[in-house]
N, C-alpha and C positions, 0 to 999 in steps of 0.2 A: 306865468312864472311862480305865482303864489302857490298854486296847486303842486307844482313840482317840488318846491321848497318844503311844503308840508309833508308830501309823500317821502321825501328824502329824510326828514326828521324821524318819521315813523319807521321807515326801513332801517335807518341807523340804529334805533333802539332795539329793533328785532334782531339785527345782526349782532349787536353788543350782547344781548341776552343769550343768543346761540353760542357766542365766543366764550362767555363766562361759563356756560354749561359744559363746554369741552374742557375747561380748566378744573372743574370740580372733581374730587376723587370718587364721587358717587354719581349715579345716573339721576339727573333732574332735568325736566323739560325746559329747553331754552325759551319757549313761548311763555311759560309761567314766570321765568326770570325777567323777561321783557315786560310783562304786565306789572310786575313788582317795581321794576325800574321806572316805568311810565307813571305809576301811581306815586312814587317818591318824588319824581320830578315835578309832577303837577301839584302835589300837596305842599311842597317846599317853595313853590313859585319860581323854581329855576326855569321851568317851561310853562309858559302861559297857555291857557286853554285855547285862546284865539289863534295861537301859533299852529294848531293842528285841526281846528274845528271843521273846516270845509271838507278835508279828506276823511276825517273820522266820521262826520255825518254821512258822507257818501258810502263809506264802508258799512256803517250800521244799517242804512236803508237797504243795502243790497246783500246783507248777511246771508240770506237764504241761499243765494247762489254758491256760497262757499261750502254748503252741505251737499250739493249735488254730487261731487266726486265720491264722497263717503257712501252715499246712497247707491251709486252705480257700483262701487266696490262690493257692497253687501249683496246686491243682485248678482254680480259676477261670480261670487262664491257661495251662491245660495245652495247649490248641491252639497257643498261641504258642510254647511251648517244646518241643513234641513233636518238632520237626525236629532239635533239638540234644540230645536226651535222652542219647545215647551219650556226648557230651562231658561232660555233667553227671555222669554215672555215673563217668567216669574222674576227673574233678576231685574228686568227693566221696570216692572211694576213696583217691586219693593224699593228699588233705588229712587224711583220717581216720588213715591210717597215719603221716603226719608228726606229727600231733597226739599220737597214742599214743607215738611215739618220743620227741618232745620232753618230754612229761609224764613218761615213765619216766626219762629222763636227769635231769630236774629233781629228781624225788623221790630218785633215787640220790645226786645231789649234796648235797641237803639232809640226807639220812641220814648221808652221809660227814662233812659239817660238824658235825652234832650229835655224832657219835661222837668226832671230834677235840676238840670243846669238852669233852665229858665226860672224855676222857683227860687233858686239861690240868687239869681240876678235881681229878681223882684224884691226879695227880702233885703238885699243890700241897698236897693233904692229906697225902700221904706225906712230903713234905719237912718239914712242920710237925710 
């Protein structure tokens, strides 16, 4: 029953994100809205991590299975995209490098902010 409840919570958030996406006057993916909603719920402690931990761990462990349909779709349409495969390779390479670069800069920035916050806490303790 615990797993069904956790799955129901996650599916409800997904459906809510899709519903919000249909209400918007512009096109925006419902899955992204769902992720934002889940993030807000978790950071505000409206939803506790343990309330969805079993199902979310299962989904994370088996995430590779969710990419199989996309891979099959690419293979299915290979004849259509074979003429531009070189352009795809260039785009994928550049976007991968940019993603790595942005991720590394983001992590560096977060580490810097955390170190500054820790230094401020230590300075306050020394003053007291």
